[in-house]
C-alpha positions as CSV (number, residue, x, y, z in Angstrom):
1,M,102.6,103.4,66.4
2,T,101.6,105.5,69.6
3,S,97.9,106.9,69.9
4,L,99.4,110.3,69.1
5,L,99.3,109.4,65.5
6,P,96.2,108.5,63.3
7,P,95.8,105.4,61.2
8,P,97.7,105.2,58.2
9,V,95.5,106.1,55.0
10,A,95.3,104.0,51.9
11,D,96.3,105.6,48.3
12,T,93.7,105.5,45.8
13,P,93.5,105.9,41.8
14,E,92.3,109.2,42.1
15,L,95.3,110.5,44.1
16,R,97.5,108.5,41.9
17,T,96.5,109.9,38.9
18,L,96.7,113.7,40.7
19,R,100.2,112.8,41.6
20,R,101.1,111.9,37.9
21,D,99.4,115.1,36.9
22,V,101.5,117.3,39.2
23,R,104.6,115.5,38.3
24,T,104.2,116.0,34.7
25,F,103.4,119.7,35.3
26,V,106.6,120.1,37.5
27,A,108.5,118.5,34.7
28,G,107.3,120.7,32.2
29,Q,108.0,123.6,34.4
30,V,111.6,122.7,34.8
31,A,112.3,121.8,31.1
32,A,110.7,125.2,30.4
33,G,113.5,126.7,32.5
34,A,110.8,128.2,34.8
35,F,112.7,127.2,37.9
36,T,115.7,125.3,39.1
37,P,115.1,122.6,41.6
38,D,116.5,123.6,45.1
39,V,116.3,122.7,48.8
40,D,114.2,124.5,51.2
41,T,112.0,126.4,48.8
42,W,108.9,126.6,50.7
43,L,110.6,129.4,52.7
44,N,113.2,130.7,50.0
45,G,111.8,130.0,46.9
46,F,109.6,133.3,46.1
47,D,108.1,133.4,42.4
48,P,104.8,134.8,42.0
49,A,104.7,133.7,38.4
50,F,105.1,130.1,39.6
51,S,102.4,130.7,42.2
52,R,100.0,131.8,39.5
53,A,100.6,129.1,37.3
54,L,99.8,126.6,39.9
55,A,96.6,128.6,40.8
56,E,95.6,128.2,37.1
57,Q,96.0,124.7,37.4
58,G,93.6,124.6,40.4
59,W,96.0,123.7,42.7
60,L,95.9,126.8,45.0
61,G,93.0,127.2,47.6
62,M,92.3,123.5,46.9
63,T,90.5,122.9,50.4
64,I,88.7,126.3,50.3
65,P,85.0,125.9,49.7
66,T,84.0,126.8,46.3
67,E,81.7,129.9,47.3
68,Y,84.8,131.4,48.5
69,G,86.5,131.1,45.1
70,G,88.3,127.8,46.3
71,H,88.1,124.3,44.6
72,G,86.2,122.5,47.6
73,R,88.8,119.3,47.5
74,T,90.3,117.4,50.2
75,F,93.3,117.8,52.4
76,L,94.5,114.5,50.8
77,E,94.3,115.9,47.4
78,R,96.1,118.9,48.7
79,F,98.9,116.7,50.5
80,V,99.6,115.0,47.4
81,V,100.1,118.4,45.3
82,T,102.2,120.2,48.1
83,E,104.2,116.7,48.5
84,E,105.2,116.5,45.0
85,L,105.9,120.3,45.0
86,L,108.2,120.2,47.7
87,A,110.0,117.0,46.5
88,A,110.6,118.9,43.2
89,G,112.0,121.8,44.8
90,A,109.6,124.1,43.4
91,P,109.4,127.8,44.2
92,V,106.2,127.8,46.4
93,A,107.3,130.5,49.1
94,A,105.1,133.2,47.8
95,H,101.7,131.5,48.5
96,W,102.7,129.0,50.8
97,I,101.7,130.4,54.2
98,A,98.3,132.1,52.7
99,D,97.5,128.7,51.2
100,R,98.7,126.4,54.3
101,Q,97.9,128.5,57.3
102,A,95.8,131.7,56.5
103,A,92.9,130.1,54.3
104,P,92.2,127.5,57.1
105,S,92.4,129.6,59.9
106,L,90.1,132.2,58.1
107,L,87.8,129.4,57.4
108,K,87.4,128.3,61.0
109,F,87.6,131.6,62.7
110,G,87.1,134.5,60.0
111,T,84.2,136.4,59.8
112,E,81.9,135.9,56.7
113,E,83.3,139.2,55.2
114,Q,86.7,138.5,55.8
115,K,86.4,135.1,54.0
116,Q,84.7,136.9,51.0
117,R,87.4,139.7,51.1
118,F,90.6,137.2,51.3
119,L,90.0,133.5,50.3
120,P,89.2,134.3,46.1
121,R,92.4,136.1,46.2
122,I,94.4,133.4,47.9
123,T,93.0,130.7,45.2
124,R,94.3,133.2,42.6
125,G,97.7,133.5,43.8
126,E,97.2,137.3,44.1
127,L,97.2,137.7,48.0
128,F,100.6,136.7,49.9
129,W,100.2,136.2,53.9
130,A,102.9,136.4,56.8
131,I,102.7,135.2,60.6
132,G,103.1,137.4,63.5
133,M,103.9,135.2,66.4
134,S,107.3,135.2,67.8
135,E,108.8,138.1,69.5
136,P,112.3,139.2,70.3
137,D,113.6,137.7,73.7
138,S,110.5,135.6,73.9
139,G,112.0,132.3,72.2
140,S,108.9,129.8,71.6
141,D,106.8,131.2,74.9
142,L,104.4,132.6,72.7
143,A,102.3,133.3,76.3
144,S,104.9,136.1,76.9
145,V,104.2,138.2,73.8
146,R,104.3,142.0,74.7
147,T,102.7,143.6,71.6
148,R,99.9,145.3,72.9
149,A,96.4,145.7,71.4
150,V,94.3,148.8,72.9
151,Q,90.7,149.4,72.0
152,V,89.9,152.8,70.4
153,D,86.9,154.2,68.6
154,G,86.3,151.7,65.8
155,G,89.1,149.4,65.9
156,W,92.3,148.8,68.1
157,R,95.8,150.2,68.2
158,L,98.9,147.9,68.0
159,T,102.2,148.5,69.1
160,G,104.8,146.0,69.4
161,T,107.3,143.9,67.3
162,K,107.5,140.5,65.7
163,V,110.4,138.7,64.7
164,W,111.4,135.6,62.5
165,T,108.5,136.6,60.3
166,S,109.1,134.5,57.0
167,G,108.1,136.6,53.7
168,A,106.8,139.5,55.3
169,H,108.6,141.8,52.8
170,H,106.7,140.4,50.2
171,A,103.4,139.9,51.9
172,H,100.0,141.6,51.9
173,A,98.5,140.4,55.1
174,F,99.4,139.5,58.3
175,F,98.3,137.5,61.4
176,A,99.4,139.5,64.8
177,L,99.2,137.8,67.9
178,A,98.7,140.7,70.8
179,R,97.7,141.3,74.4
180,S,94.4,142.8,74.5
181,A,94.3,142.7,78.3
182,P,96.6,143.1,81.1
183,L,98.7,139.9,81.8
184,D,97.7,137.5,84.5
185,P,100.5,135.7,85.9
186,A,98.4,133.0,86.9
187,H,96.7,132.6,83.6
188,R,99.3,133.5,81.2
189,H,97.4,132.3,77.9
190,D,94.3,134.5,78.7
191,G,94.0,138.1,77.3
192,L,95.5,137.3,73.7
193,S,93.9,138.2,70.4
194,Q,94.6,138.0,66.7
195,F,94.6,140.7,64.3
196,I,94.6,141.0,60.5
197,V,97.0,143.6,59.8
198,M,97.6,145.2,56.5
199,L,101.2,145.4,55.9
200,D,101.0,148.5,54.2
201,S,99.1,150.4,56.8
202,P,100.5,153.3,58.5
203,G,102.8,152.6,61.5
204,V,104.0,149.3,60.1
205,E,107.9,149.0,59.6
206,I,109.5,145.6,58.2
207,R,113.1,145.2,58.9
208,P,115.2,142.6,57.0
209,I,117.1,139.8,58.9
210,H,119.5,138.5,56.8
211,S,120.9,135.0,56.7
212,M,124.6,133.7,56.8
213,N,124.7,133.9,53.2
214,G,123.2,136.9,52.5
215,A,119.8,135.8,51.7
216,H,116.8,137.6,53.0
217,H,113.5,135.9,54.0
218,F,113.0,136.3,57.7
219,N,112.0,140.0,58.9
220,E,111.6,142.1,62.0
221,V,107.9,143.7,62.0
222,H,107.4,146.6,64.2
223,F,104.0,148.2,64.7
224,E,103.9,151.7,66.1
225,D,100.2,152.8,67.0
226,V,98.9,150.6,63.8
227,F,95.2,151.2,63.4
228,V,93.2,147.9,62.8
229,P,89.5,148.5,62.3
230,D,87.2,146.1,64.0
231,D,86.3,144.2,61.0
232,L,89.8,142.9,61.1
233,V,89.9,141.6,64.2
234,M,90.2,137.8,63.6
235,G,87.7,135.5,65.7
236,E,87.2,136.7,69.2
237,I,88.6,139.0,71.3
238,G,90.6,137.1,74.3
239,Q,90.6,133.8,72.1
240,G,93.9,134.3,70.6
241,W,95.6,131.7,72.1
242,H,93.2,129.0,71.3
243,Q,93.2,130.3,67.7
244,V,96.9,130.2,67.4
245,T,97.3,126.7,68.7
246,S,94.9,125.6,66.2
247,E,96.5,127.1,63.5
248,L,100.0,125.7,64.4
249,S,98.7,122.3,63.5
250,Y,98.5,123.1,60.0
251,E,102.0,124.6,60.3
252,R,103.6,121.8,61.8
253,S,102.3,118.6,60.2
254,G,102.7,119.0,56.6
255,P,105.3,117.5,54.1
256,E,107.4,120.8,54.6
257,R,108.3,119.6,57.8
258,F,110.5,116.8,56.2
259,L,110.8,117.7,52.4
260,S,113.0,121.0,52.8
261,S,116.4,119.1,51.9
262,Y,114.7,116.4,50.0
263,Q,116.5,117.5,46.6
264,L,120.1,117.0,48.3
265,L,118.6,113.3,49.5
266,A,117.6,112.7,45.8
267,A,121.1,113.9,44.4
268,L,122.9,111.7,46.9
269,V,120.9,108.9,46.0
270,D,121.9,109.4,42.4
271,A,125.5,110.2,42.8
272,P,128.3,107.6,42.4
273,S,128.7,105.3,45.1
274,T,130.4,106.6,48.1
275,G,130.3,103.6,50.3
276,A,127.6,105.0,52.1
277,D,124.4,103.5,50.4
278,Q,123.3,101.9,53.5
279,Q,123.2,105.0,55.3
280,I,121.4,106.9,52.5
281,G,119.0,104.1,52.6
282,Q,118.2,104.8,56.3
283,Y,117.4,108.3,55.4
284,V,115.3,107.0,52.5
285,A,113.4,104.7,54.9
286,R,112.8,107.6,57.1
287,T,111.4,110.0,54.6
288,A,108.9,107.0,53.5
289,A,107.6,106.9,57.1
290,L,107.2,110.5,57.5
291,H,105.2,110.4,54.3
292,E,102.8,108.0,55.8
293,M,102.6,109.8,59.4
294,S,102.1,113.6,57.4
295,N,99.5,111.7,55.3
296,S,97.7,110.4,58.1
297,V,97.5,113.8,59.8
298,A,96.3,115.2,56.5
299,S,93.4,112.5,56.7
300,A,92.5,113.5,60.2
301,L,92.3,117.2,59.5
302,E,89.7,116.3,56.7
303,H,87.9,114.9,59.5
304,H,88.1,118.0,61.9
305,H,90.1,115.9,64.6
306,D,92.6,117.5,66.9
307,V,95.9,116.9,65.8
308,S,98.1,119.2,67.5
309,S,100.1,116.4,69.4
310,A,100.3,114.5,65.8
311,A,101.8,117.6,64.3
312,A,104.4,117.9,67.0
313,V,105.5,114.4,66.3
314,V,105.9,115.0,62.6
315,K,107.7,118.3,63.2
316,V,110.2,116.9,65.6
317,L,111.3,113.8,63.8
318,G,110.6,115.5,60.0
319,T,113.1,118.5,60.8
320,A,115.6,116.2,62.7
321,L,115.6,114.1,59.4
322,E,116.2,117.4,57.2
323,G,118.9,118.5,59.3
324,D,120.4,114.9,59.4
325,V,120.4,114.8,55.4
326,A,122.3,118.1,55.1
327,D,124.9,116.9,57.9
328,L,125.3,113.5,55.6
329,G,125.6,115.3,52.5
330,D,128.3,117.6,54.0
331,V,130.3,114.6,55.4
332,L,130.3,112.8,51.9
333,T,131.3,115.6,49.7
334,E,133.7,117.4,52.3
335,D,137.0,115.6,50.9
336,D,135.7,114.8,47.7
337,P,133.2,117.4,46.2
338,G,132.8,115.6,43.1
339,D,129.9,117.5,41.4
340,P,130.1,120.8,41.7
341,Q,126.3,121.0,41.6
342,L,125.9,118.8,44.1
343,R,128.1,120.5,46.3
344,A,126.4,123.9,45.9
345,L,123.4,122.0,46.7
346,V,125.0,120.7,50.0
347,T,126.0,124.1,50.9
348,R,122.8,125.6,50.8
349,A,121.1,122.8,52.9
350,V,123.8,123.5,55.7
351,M,123.3,126.9,55.6
352,H,119.6,126.6,56.1
353,R,119.9,123.6,58.6
354,P,119.8,125.9,61.5
355,G,116.2,127.1,60.8
356,F,114.8,123.4,60.5
357,T,114.1,122.6,64.0
358,L,113.4,126.4,65.0
359,R,110.7,127.5,62.6
360,G,107.2,126.5,63.6
361,G,108.2,125.9,67.4
362,T,111.8,124.5,69.0
363,S,112.1,120.9,69.3
364,E,112.6,121.0,73.1
365,V,109.3,122.8,73.1
366,L,107.4,120.2,70.8
367,R,109.0,117.1,72.9
368,G,107.2,119.2,75.7
369,V,103.7,118.9,73.8
370,I,104.2,115.4,73.1
371,A,105.2,114.2,76.8
372,R,102.2,115.9,78.2
373,E,100.2,113.9,75.3
374,L,101.5,110.9,76.9
375,G,101.1,111.7,80.4
376,L,105.0,111.9,81.0
377,R,105.0,115.4,82.6
């Protein structure tokens, strides 16, 4: 293990009990017909009723302090819950970004008023969030953003476009990264700021981006002179780059980075022997290793450590595994489809495969992050 990764974390009786409780709850939901397990459900499984049911169990806002309506539990406890939900293929997309990313960012950089306004509603499963980082023609180069923020009386006016914005058509609020000062080519990361945009604001237009299979979870979000009051500035003006890179640690390190195609892997394990048992076993072993790695990052977050590089490792290795599982399923069922439900699962996994290594930063960019940490560039 390199110095990029925190040490492994020991399991405890309390965490094992929590894991059993989540499995029992999920089994009951499936038996009641509340959802059908599927692949990539943290991005595509939008079900507000299921999110509210989780909230009633106390499994949203777990790491939010009680004074903001949360439950004051640990990152490891939250990891157990989210991992079990993802492994079960549960429809968690409605609350996912709000709970995973918006809440800890608000706790770290938000004002007291922002925390009181947003965090209790996130915990209750009433407030859904989206993230506005990427822009057309910018790829993963966030320093090149062209969305402009111009200061006016009482706030700021935003003009520009964000793209690949997951769930924006369902979300209520949105973190937008914008350039609040002219670009200095010598210091490209300076002059960036974050703003909380309410997505029903005048001047916001949300345009759907449909996947190859017709599914709609990505969007283009256009701002035309959108007013953002001063009380919705996120953190400090000019500190957007620092805030975004901190936020990305939550986005890149979680179990969703290796469990998007887990339901397919489980189905391949349970299917009649295809002669590929050893190969399937290798993928199971990779999943187990990534479980330990992601769990250790959750522990490091609990202790407020910088995990940006460790998160990049988990993301690169995890999304590669997710894609490999989709490819393996495709190969094994190509000549003999066998179970039609298995083949349908394969088809959906293959359809989603291109996005695995793109969302949250491309693998090429993240390898650069890892190389810099190791002193290789």
